[in-house]
C-alpha positions in Angstrom: -9.4 5.9 -44.8 -7.5 3.9 -47.6 -5.3 0.8 -46.7 -1.6 1.6 -47.0 -1.3 -2.2 -48.6 -1.1 -2.7 -52.1 -4.2 -1.9 -54.1 -6.2 -4.9 -55.5 -7.2 -3.0 -58.3 -5.6 0.6 -59.9 -7.3 2.4 -62.9 -5.9 5.5 -64.3 -7.5 7.6 -67.0 -9.8 4.8 -68.3 -11.3 5.7 -71.5 -13.8 3.3 -73.3 -15.4 4.0 -76.6 -18.0 1.4 -78.1 -19.5 1.6 -81.8 -19.4 2.7 -84.7 -23.2 3.0 -84.1 -25.6 3.6 -87.0 -28.0 5.8 -84.9 -25.1 8.4 -83.9 -23.8 8.7 -88.0 -21.9 6.2 -87.5 -19.4 7.9 -84.4 -18.0 6.0 -81.7 -19.8 6.4 -78.2 -17.6 7.1 -75.6 -18.9 5.2 -72.3 -16.3 5.8 -70.0 -14.5 9.0 -70.3 -10.8 9.7 -68.2 -12.2 7.5 -65.1 -9.7 6.5 -62.1 -9.9 4.5 -59.0 -8.2 2.5 -56.6 -9.5 -0.4 -54.6 -7.8 -1.8 -51.6 -7.6 -5.0 -49.9 -9.9 -5.5 -47.1 -12.2 -2.9 -48.2 -15.4 -2.8 -50.1 -15.2 -0.4 -52.9 -18.2 0.8 -54.4 -19.1 2.2 -57.9 -22.4 4.5 -57.2 -24.1 5.7 -60.2 -27.5 5.7 -62.4 -28.2 3.0 -64.9 -25.9 3.7 -67.9 -23.2 5.8 -66.0 -20.5 3.6 -66.9 -20.2 1.3 -63.9 -20.7 -2.3 -65.5 -18.1 -1.2 -68.4 -15.4 0.0 -65.9 -15.3 -3.3 -64.0 -15.6 -5.3 -67.0 -12.6 -3.4 -68.6 -11.1 -4.0 -65.1 -11.5 -7.6 -65.5 -10.4 -7.8 -69.0 -13.7 -8.9 -70.4 -13.6 -5.7 -72.5 -10.7 -4.1 -74.2 -10.2 -0.4 -73.1 -9.5 2.4 -75.6 -7.1 4.1 -73.4 -5.8 4.2 -69.7 -3.7 1.8 -67.6 -5.1 -1.0 -65.5 -3.4 -3.0 -62.6 -5.3 -6.1 -61.2 -3.5 -7.7 -58.3 -0.4 -5.9 -59.9 -1.1 -7.3 -63.9 -2.4 -5.9 -66.6 -5.8 -7.8 -67.2 -5.7 -7.5 -71.1 -2.6 -9.6 -71.2 -2.7 -11.3 -68.1 -3.3 -15.6 -68.1 -4.9 -18.1 -66.0 -3.2 -17.6 -63.2 -4.3 -14.2 -62.6 -8.0 -15.5 -63.6 -7.9 -18.0 -60.9 -7.5 -15.0 -58.4 -10.4 -13.2 -59.2 -14.1 -13.8 -58.5 -16.7 -12.2 -61.1 -20.3 -12.0 -60.5 -22.0 -10.1 -63.4 -25.4 -8.6 -63.7 -26.7 -11.0 -66.1 -25.7 -13.9 -64.2 -23.5 -15.6 -67.1 -25.0 -19.1 -65.9 -25.7 -22.0 -68.4 -29.4 -22.4 -68.4 -29.5 -25.9 -68.8 -27.6 -26.9 -65.4 -28.3 -27.3 -62.0 -27.0 -25.3 -59.1 -24.9 -28.1 -57.1 -23.4 -30.0 -60.1 -22.2 -26.7 -61.5 -20.8 -25.3 -58.5 -18.8 -28.9 -58.5 -17.7 -28.4 -61.9 -16.6 -24.9 -61.3 -14.8 -25.7 -58.1 -12.6 -28.6 -60.0 -10.9 -25.9 -62.0 -9.2 -24.5 -59.0 -6.4 -25.7 -56.8 -7.8 -24.5 -53.6 -11.6 -23.9 -53.9 -14.1 -23.2 -51.2 -15.7 -25.9 -50.0 -18.9 -26.4 -52.3 -21.2 -27.9 -49.4 -20.2 -24.9 -47.2 -21.3 -22.3 -49.8 -24.7 -24.3 -50.5 -25.4 -23.8 -46.8 -24.4 -20.4 -46.6 -26.4 -18.9 -49.7 -29.3 -21.3 -48.9 -28.8 -22.9 -52.5 -30.1 -26.3 -51.3 -33.7 -25.1 -51.1 -33.5 -24.8 -55.0 -30.5 -27.5 -55.7 -32.8 -29.5 -58.1 -34.1 -26.7 -60.1 -32.4 -25.6 -63.4 -31.1 -22.1 -63.7 -33.5 -21.1 -66.6 -36.6 -21.8 -64.1 -34.7 -20.1 -61.2 -36.1 -16.8 -59.6 -34.1 -13.8 -60.0 -33.1 -13.6 -56.4 -31.9 -17.4 -56.6 -30.0 -16.8 -59.8 -28.2 -13.9 -58.0 -27.2 -16.2 -54.9 -26.3 -18.9 -57.3 -24.2 -16.5 -59.3 -22.5 -15.2 -55.8 -21.4 -18.9 -55.1 -20.0 -19.3 -58.5 -17.7 -16.3 -58.1 -16.7 -17.5 -54.8 -16.3 -20.9 -55.2 -12.8 -20.3 -56.3 -11.8 -18.8 -53.3 -10.3 -15.5 -54.7 -8.4 -12.6 -53.7 -10.5 -10.0 -55.1 -14.3 -10.2 -56.0 -15.9 -8.2 -58.5 -19.8 -7.8 -57.6 -22.0 -6.0 -60.3 -25.7 -5.0 -58.9 -25.3 -7.7 -56.3 -28.7 -7.1 -54.4 -30.7 -7.0 -57.9 -33.6 -9.1 -57.4 -33.0 -10.3 -53.8 -35.7 -10.5 -51.3 -34.8 -8.7 -47.8 -34.0 -12.2 -46.2 -31.5 -12.8 -49.1 -30.2 -9.5 -49.3 -29.4 -9.5 -45.4 -27.8 -12.7 -46.0 -25.5 -11.7 -48.9 -24.7 -8.5 -47.0 -23.5 -10.5 -44.4 -21.3 -12.8 -46.4 -19.8 -9.5 -48.1 -19.1 -8.0 -44.7 -17.4 -11.3 -43.5 -15.1 -11.7 -46.8 -14.1 -7.9 -46.4 -12.8 -8.8 -42.7 -11.0 -11.5 -44.1 -8.9 -9.3 -46.0 -10.7 -9.7 -49.5 -10.7 -6.7 -51.6 -14.4 -6.2 -53.0 -15.6 -4.1 -56.0 -19.1 -3.7 -56.4 -21.4 -1.3 -58.7 -24.6 -0.4 -57.6 -27.4 2.2 -58.3 -28.9 1.6 -55.0 -27.9 4.1 -52.4 -28.9 2.2 -49.0 -26.5 -0.7 -50.4 -23.6 1.6 -51.1 -24.0 3.6 -47.5 -24.5 0.0 -45.6 -21.7 -1.9 -47.3 -18.9 0.4 -48.5 -15.7 1.5 -47.2 -14.9 4.0 -50.2 -17.3 5.4 -52.8 -16.6 6.5 -56.4 -19.7 8.5 -57.7 -20.0 7.9 -61.4 -21.6 10.0 -63.9 -21.4 10.1 -67.5 -18.3 7.7 -67.5 -16.7 10.0 -65.2 -15.7 10.6 -61.1 -17.6 13.3 -60.0 -17.0 12.5 -56.5 -15.1 10.0 -54.0 -14.5 9.5 -50.3 -15.7 7.4 -47.5 -19.7 7.5 -46.7 -18.8 10.1 -43.9 -16.7 12.2 -46.2 -19.4 12.3 -49.0 -22.0 13.3 -46.4 -20.2 16.2 -45.9 -20.6 17.5 -49.2 -21.9 21.1 -48.7 -25.3 21.8 -49.5 -25.3 24.5 -50.0 -22.0 25.6 -49.8 -22.1 27.5 -46.3 -24.6 25.1 -44.8 -22.3 23.2 -42.1 -22.2 20.6 -44.0 -21.0 17.9 -41.5 -24.5 18.5 -39.4 -26.8 18.5 -42.6 -30.2 17.3 -41.5 -33.9 17.4 -43.2 -36.9 18.4 -41.0 -40.0 16.9 -42.8 -43.6 18.4 -41.8 -47.0 18.6 -42.5 -49.1 21.7 -41.6 -50.8 24.4 -43.1 -50.0 24.9 -46.8 -48.5 28.4 -48.3 -46.4 29.3 -44.9 -43.4 31.8 -45.2 -40.7 30.8 -43.1 -38.6 33.8 -44.3 -36.4 34.8 -41.2 -37.4 32.0 -39.0 -34.5 29.6 -39.9 -30.8 30.9 -40.4 -29.1 31.3 -43.8 -27.9 28.1 -45.4 -31.2 26.3 -44.4 -33.7 26.0 -47.2 -37.4 25.3 -46.9 -39.3 23.9 -49.9 -42.9 22.8 -50.0 -42.9 20.0 -52.4 -46.8 19.5 -52.3 -49.6 21.7 -50.4 -48.5 21.8 -46.6 -45.8 19.3 -47.2 -42.6 20.9 -46.1 -38.7 19.9 -45.8 -36.2 22.2 -44.2 -32.7 21.1 -45.3 -29.5 22.4 -44.0 -27.2 22.5 -40.6 -29.8 22.4 -38.6 -29.2 22.6 -34.7 -31.4 22.4 -31.5 -31.9 26.0 -31.3 -33.2 25.9 -34.9 -35.7 23.4 -33.9 -36.5 25.7 -30.9 -37.0 28.6 -33.1 -39.4 26.7 -35.5 -41.7 25.2 -33.0 -41.6 28.7 -31.1 -42.9 30.4 -34.5 -45.5 27.7 -34.6 -46.5 28.1 -31.2 -47.1 31.9 -31.7 -49.1 31.4 -34.7 -51.5 28.5 -33.1 -49.9 26.2 -35.6 -50.2 22.3 -35.1 -48.1 20.0 -37.5 -49.9 17.1 -38.4 -46.7 15.2 -38.6 -42.8 15.9 -38.0 -39.8 14.1 -38.4 -36.2 14.4 -38.4 -33.6 12.7 -41.1 -30.0 12.8 -41.4 -28.7 13.4 -45.1 -28.5 10.3 -46.9 -26.0 9.3 -49.7 -28.7 9.2 -52.1 -29.0 13.2 -51.3 -25.6 13.6 -51.8 -25.6 11.8 -55.3 -28.6 13.7 -56.3 -26.8 16.9 -55.2 -23.8 16.1 -57.2 -25.4 14.3 -60.3 -28.3 16.4 -60.8 -32.0 15.5 -60.4 -33.0 15.3 -63.9 -34.0 12.1 -65.8 -31.6 11.5 -68.6 
């Protein structure tokens, strides 16, 4: 459910062209094409899409880091292209490439950034929460990818922002750091901060997001809560709210015609490895096990999983490599 409070970010009909590009006969390349979204306070809004879908360009336009070609953007009630320092002080930004000075050391850098704000987040608290003390004597250029990500997040938060942009926040994080960052994001959301994140990692979006926009080729192709998106029909008559996949391995080349109801598809990804996907019920499971029993078939493995956000994304955006 979307918040009834004023949005922290509103985008309508965003278009962004880049170029001209010599490899495209001097033509402009449209990387965002008519995209619209709303991000609410106290919620994590995720832009989910493959690499190159236009996610990073969208949030950079939303922050005023790139000039849009067309469309309207309101960030905390202001147009970011015309806003001054007062709006910047209310916004935290963690870019995918970090944007950190390579020769700086973490603690002096954070203290320097904190000095630019009237009411900064206590630097010592951020250092402790994000485990920065363990690499505080190392310059940015020598940090691991995950350490840079944690430092970049601290730098985005040190101004105590009202809205936070996170571009691929879990990139390069080890499992422990990923858990730590996710817990902090959840805490910030519960405090009322509006958080906009981009990711191509479906598990991240499914775990963190209150509302998801699926972006493909610079366009919105679907939106909703995770629960709503998981109800996206596959196939159209499949009883989408109960879509599951039964994975099993047994004899190759079996014909399951008539065993399961219409709307449940059975595919054999490789010899003897099957996936039955659709609105599977307990009666369907009983039917297929009875069919096996009559024929003396014993599966070598058997598992049942709910449909994931990754399944929905692939169904909507397609499964071809681009």
